[in-house]
N, C-alpha and C positions, 0 to 999 in steps of 0.2 A: 684719493678721497675714499672714505669708508662707505661701502655700499649701503649699509643700514642707514647712515645719515642721509644719503641721497634719496633712499626710499621714503624716509620720514618727511623729508622736505617736499617731495612730490605729493605725498599724501596730504600734507597741509595745503599745498596749492590746489589740489582737487577740492578739498573742503571749502576753501575760500571761493573758488570759481562756482561751486554749487550754491553757496549762499548768495553770491552776486547774481546768479541766474534767477534765483527766486525773487529777487528784487527788481529784475529787469522789466521794463515797461513794454517795449516793442518786440515783435517777433524777431526782428533782425538782431537785437541785443541778446535775446534768448538763444538764437542760433549760434551767435558768436561764442557765448559761454558754453554751449553744448559741444561745439567743436573743440574748444579748449580742454574741456573735461575729457573728451574722447582721446585727444592727443596725449594728455597726461596719463590717462589709464593705459594707453598703448605703451607709453614709455615705461611705466611702472611694471607692466607685464613683461616687457623685454628684459628689464633688469632682474626681475625675480626668476625668469627662465634661465638667465645666464649664471645665476648663483647655484644652480643644481649640479 
């Protein structure tokens, strides 16, 4: 699969998770979305590092 497509997909997922975090009501929900965003960002960083 094309690396650029993967990176775009992960970026969209990050955006979606951030929007959902903004709508979250409880601290537990916010934490869950924060962890999701962190994991996605780590994945995105790993992909961009391997492209160099």
